[in-house]
C-alpha positions as protocol buffer text, in pm:
chain_id: "A"
residue {
  index: 1
  type: MET
  ca { x: 1025 y: 2929 z: -358 }
}
residue {
  index: 2
  type: ILE
  ca { x: 974 y: 2577 z: -489 }
}
residue {
  index: 3
  type: PRO
  ca { x: 1215 y: 2488 z: -769 }
}
residue {
  index: 4
  type: THR
  ca { x: 1066 y: 2391 z: -1102 }
}
residue {
  index: 5
  type: PRO
  ca { x: 1184 y: 2076 z: -1271 }
}
residue {
  index: 6
  type: GLU
  ca { x: 1428 y: 2121 z: -1558 }
}
residue {
  index: 7
  type: PRO
  ca { x: 1292 y: 2039 z: -1902 }
}
residue {
  index: 8
  type: GLY
  ca { x: 1406 y: 1700 z: -2016 }
}
residue {
  index: 9
  type: PRO
  ca { x: 1294 y: 1341 z: -2025 }
}
residue {
  index: 10
  type: VAL
  ca { x: 979 y: 1281 z: -1824 }
}
residue {
  index: 11
  type: ARG
  ca { x: 1026 y: 1038 z: -1537 }
}
residue {
  index: 12
  type: SER
  ca { x: 748 y: 847 z: -1365 }
}
residue {
  index: 13
  type: ALA
  ca { x: 641 y: 925 z: -1011 }
}
residue {
  index: 14
  type: ASP
  ca { x: 762 y: 578 z: -909 }
}
residue {
  index: 15
  type: GLU
  ca { x: 1109 y: 638 z: -1055 }
}
residue {
  index: 16
  type: LEU
  ca { x: 1133 y: 977 z: -887 }
}
residue {
  index: 17
  type: ASN
  ca { x: 1018 y: 832 z: -556 }
}
residue {
  index: 18
  type: GLU
  ca { x: 1292 y: 570 z: -582 }
}
residue {
  index: 19
  type: ARG
  ca { x: 1553 y: 840 z: -651 }
}
residue {
  index: 20
  type: ILE
  ca { x: 1433 y: 1042 z: -350 }
}
residue {
  index: 21
  type: ARG
  ca { x: 1455 y: 733 z: -127 }
}
residue {
  index: 22
  type: ASP
  ca { x: 1803 y: 653 z: -260 }
}
residue {
  index: 23
  type: LEU
  ca { x: 1921 y: 1009 z: -194 }
}
residue {
  index: 24
  type: MET
  ca { x: 1794 y: 995 z: 163 }
}
residue {
  index: 25
  type: LEU
  ca { x: 1955 y: 656 z: 224 }
}
residue {
  index: 26
  type: ARG
  ca { x: 2291 y: 767 z: 81 }
}
residue {
  index: 27
  type: SER
  ca { x: 2288 y: 1082 z: 294 }
}
residue {
  index: 28
  type: GLY
  ca { x: 2179 y: 909 z: 612 }
}
residue {
  index: 29
  type: GLY
  ca { x: 1891 y: 1158 z: 632 }
}
residue {
  index: 30
  type: ARG
  ca { x: 2124 y: 1458 z: 661 }
}
residue {
  index: 31
  type: LEU
  ca { x: 2137 y: 1642 z: 330 }
}
residue {
  index: 32
  type: SER
  ca { x: 2419 y: 1873 z: 230 }
}
residue {
  index: 33
  type: ALA
  ca { x: 2327 y: 2199 z: 55 }
}
residue {
  index: 34
  type: GLU
  ca { x: 2384 y: 2038 z: -285 }
}
residue {
  index: 35
  type: GLN
  ca { x: 2181 y: 1729 z: -191 }
}
residue {
  index: 36
  type: ARG
  ca { x: 1904 y: 1952 z: -57 }
}
residue {
  index: 37
  type: ARG
  ca { x: 1879 y: 2127 z: -395 }
}
residue {
  index: 38
  type: GLU
  ca { x: 1865 y: 1789 z: -570 }
}
residue {
  index: 39
  type: TYR
  ca { x: 1597 y: 1673 z: -325 }
}
residue {
  index: 40
  type: GLU
  ca { x: 1386 y: 1984 z: -386 }
}
residue {
  index: 41
  type: VAL
  ca { x: 1403 y: 1938 z: -764 }
}
residue {
  index: 42
  type: LEU
  ca { x: 1315 y: 1569 z: -734 }
}
residue {
  index: 43
  type: VAL
  ca { x: 1018 y: 1643 z: -507 }
}
residue {
  index: 44
  type: ALA
  ca { x: 890 y: 1915 z: -740 }
}
residue {
  index: 45
  type: GLU
  ca { x: 924 y: 1681 z: -1037 }
}
residue {
  index: 46
  type: TRP
  ca { x: 756 y: 1399 z: -840 }
}
residue {
  index: 47
  type: ALA
  ca { x: 462 y: 1626 z: -749 }
}
residue {
  index: 48
  type: ALA
  ca { x: 420 y: 1726 z: -1115 }
}
residue {
  index: 49
  type: ALA
  ca { x: 428 y: 1359 z: -1219 }
}
residue {
  index: 50
  type: GLU
  ca { x: 166 y: 1275 z: -956 }
}
residue {
  index: 51
  type: ARG
  ca { x: -61 y: 1559 z: -1071 }
}
residue {
  index: 52
  type: GLY
  ca { x: -21 y: 1440 z: -1430 }
}
residue {
  index: 53
  type: GLY
  ca { x: -135 y: 1094 z: -1330 }
}
residue {
  index: 54
  type: ILE
  ca { x: -460 y: 1211 z: -1169 }
}
residue {
  index: 55
  type: VAL
  ca { x: -768 y: 1166 z: -1383 }
}
residue {
  index: 56
  type: LYS
  ca { x: -1075 y: 1369 z: -1291 }
}
residue {
  index: 57
  type: ALA
  ca { x: -1385 y: 1166 z: -1216 }
}
residue {
  index: 58
  type: ALA
  ca { x: -1692 y: 1241 z: -1425 }
}
């Protein structure tokens, strides 16, 4: 099951992408269980931000 982002301040897709990259760099690509949960939340929030930024063409 994909985690849903917690309600709170809305972050941009770019900011979330940067946080995901930082997490991966800090972990050396090997996430602990806690880091994995953080990663999953960040990715879910990033996907929501990306969907929110898509404008349908006429």
